[in-house]
C-alpha positions in Angstrom: 0.0 0.0 0.0 1.5 3.4 -0.9 2.4 5.7 1.9 0.2 8.7 2.3 2.0 12.0 2.0 -0.8 13.9 3.7 0.3 15.7 6.8 -3.3 16.6 7.8 -3.3 16.5 11.5 -5.4 18.2 14.1 -3.6 21.4 15.1 -4.2 22.3 18.8 -4.9 26.0 19.3 -6.0 26.8 22.9 -8.5 29.5 23.5 -7.0 32.7 24.9 -8.6 32.1 28.3 -6.8 28.8 28.5 -3.3 30.3 28.1 -1.0 29.5 31.1 1.7 32.0 31.8 4.2 29.1 32.7 3.5 27.4 29.3 4.1 30.8 27.5 7.3 31.4 29.5 8.5 27.8 28.8 7.8 28.2 25.1 9.7 31.5 24.9 12.7 30.0 26.8 14.4 28.6 23.7 16.5 30.6 21.2 15.0 29.0 18.1 11.5 29.7 19.3 12.4 33.3 20.2 13.8 33.6 16.6 10.4 32.4 15.3 8.5 34.9 17.5 10.8 37.8 16.7 10.4 37.1 13.0 6.6 37.1 13.4 6.7 40.4 15.3 8.2 41.9 12.1 6.2 39.8 9.6 2.8 38.8 11.0 2.4 35.6 8.9 5.0 33.4 7.2 5.1 30.0 5.5 6.7 27.4 7.8 9.8 26.8 5.7 10.8 30.5 5.5 12.0 31.2 9.1 15.7 32.1 9.6 16.6 29.1 11.7 19.1 26.4 11.2 17.4 23.3 12.5 16.1 20.0 10.9 12.5 20.1 9.7 11.5 17.7 12.4 13.0 19.9 15.1 11.3 23.0 13.6 8.0 21.1 13.7 8.6 20.4 17.4 9.3 24.1 18.0 6.1 25.1 16.2 4.1 22.6 18.3 5.4 24.0 21.6 4.6 27.6 20.5 1.2 26.6 19.1 0.1 24.6 22.2 1.2 27.5 24.5 -1.0 29.8 22.4 1.8 31.9 21.0 1.2 31.1 17.3 -1.7 29.9 15.1 -1.1 27.7 12.1 -3.3 27.1 9.1 -3.1 24.9 6.0 -3.3 26.5 2.6 -2.8 24.0 -0.2 0.5 22.2 0.4 1.9 24.9 2.7 1.4 25.6 6.4 1.3 29.2 7.4 2.2 30.5 10.9 1.0 33.7 12.6 1.7 35.3 15.9 -1.4 35.5 18.3 -0.2 38.8 19.6 -3.7 40.2 20.3 -4.7 37.1 22.2 -1.5 37.2 24.2 -1.8 40.9 24.9 -5.4 40.5 26.1 -4.4 37.7 28.5 -1.0 38.9 29.6 -0.7 42.7 28.8 2.9 43.6 27.9 4.4 40.2 28.5 5.4 39.2 25.0 6.9 42.6 24.1 8.8 42.7 27.4 10.3 39.3 26.8 11.1 39.9 23.1 12.7 43.3 24.0 14.8 41.8 26.8 15.9 39.0 24.6 16.9 41.4 21.8 18.9 43.5 24.3 20.8 40.3 25.3 21.4 39.0 21.8 21.6 41.9 19.4 25.0 43.5 18.8 25.3 46.9 20.5 25.7 49.8 18.0 27.0 53.2 19.0 
């Protein structure tokens, strides 16, 4: 029997009132996931294979799952592509200022200082 190439799976997207601050903090505690989030702050929706990260596709899928299940991103299928968007408004309603504070602090830690 031929192997199916369909990746149709049920994507878990919690409602905003189900967000848990510890899950959000855990999801943001990884440099690859922070790169994904920072990219989405600049570009609200991107195809999954277009993020500037250097990890295997299976590892990237894992990072997307952690972010999605924490409520940080929403993913949707469109043809043969999966698109990823930041759930900024939902996060801001649930935890005002949290995401921007973490993204800003991370940027200060990792971005080169220019004078």
